[in-house]
C-alpha positions in Angstrom: -15.8 14.6 16.1 -16.7 11.2 15.9 -12.9 10.5 15.1 -11.6 12.5 18.2 -14.1 10.6 20.6 -13.2 7.6 19.3 -9.6 8.6 19.9 -10.6 9.7 23.5 -12.6 6.5 24.3 -9.2 4.4 23.5 -10.0 3.9 20.1 -6.3 5.2 19.5 -5.0 1.6 18.7 -7.6 0.8 16.0 -7.2 4.2 14.4 -3.1 3.9 14.4 -3.4 0.5 12.7 -5.8 1.4 10.3 -3.5 4.4 9.3 -0.4 2.2 9.6 -1.9 0.0 7.1 -2.9 2.4 4.9 0.4 3.8 4.8 2.0 0.3 4.2 -0.4 -0.1 1.3 0.0 3.3 -0.4 4.1 2.8 0.2 3.6 -0.8 -1.6 1.8 0.8 -4.7 4.4 3.1 -4.9 6.8 0.7 -5.2 4.9 -1.3 -7.5 5.0 2.0 -9.7 8.8 2.5 -9.4 10.0 -1.0 -10.3 7.4 -1.1 -13.2 9.0 2.1 -14.8 12.5 0.8 -13.8 11.8 -2.6 -15.9 9.8 -1.2 -18.1 7.0 -3.3 -17.6 4.3 -1.3 -19.0 1.4 -3.7 -18.9 2.2 -4.8 -15.5 1.7 -1.0 -14.4 -1.3 -0.7 -16.4 -2.6 -3.5 -14.5 -1.5 -2.5 -10.9 -3.0 0.7 -11.9 -6.4 -0.6 -12.7 -6.6 -3.4 -9.7 -4.8 -2.1 -6.7 -4.6 -5.4 -5.1 -2.6 -6.9 -7.6 -0.2 -3.4 -7.0 0.2 -3.6 -3.2 1.1 -7.4 -3.6 3.7 -6.8 -5.9 4.9 -4.0 -4.1 5.2 -6.1 -0.8 6.7 -8.9 -2.8 9.3 -6.5 -4.2 10.2 -5.2 -0.4 10.8 -9.0 0.9 12.9 -9.9 -2.3 10.1 -12.1 -3.8 10.1 -10.4 -7.5 13.4 -9.0 -8.5 
């Protein structure tokens, strides 16, 4: 009930921001996995699986064309 109480008291912005951020990180992680599979970068795939932030940064970089 604590989450529902926060939403009722105006915490909807905080909860929405957190959920959007979490979804963006998950989507970037999936982008990293797909890109590494397509390019055959097995070592980088393993590093991204072990260190989640590296995978997220790489996935976001792929979105913006920093790494092709």
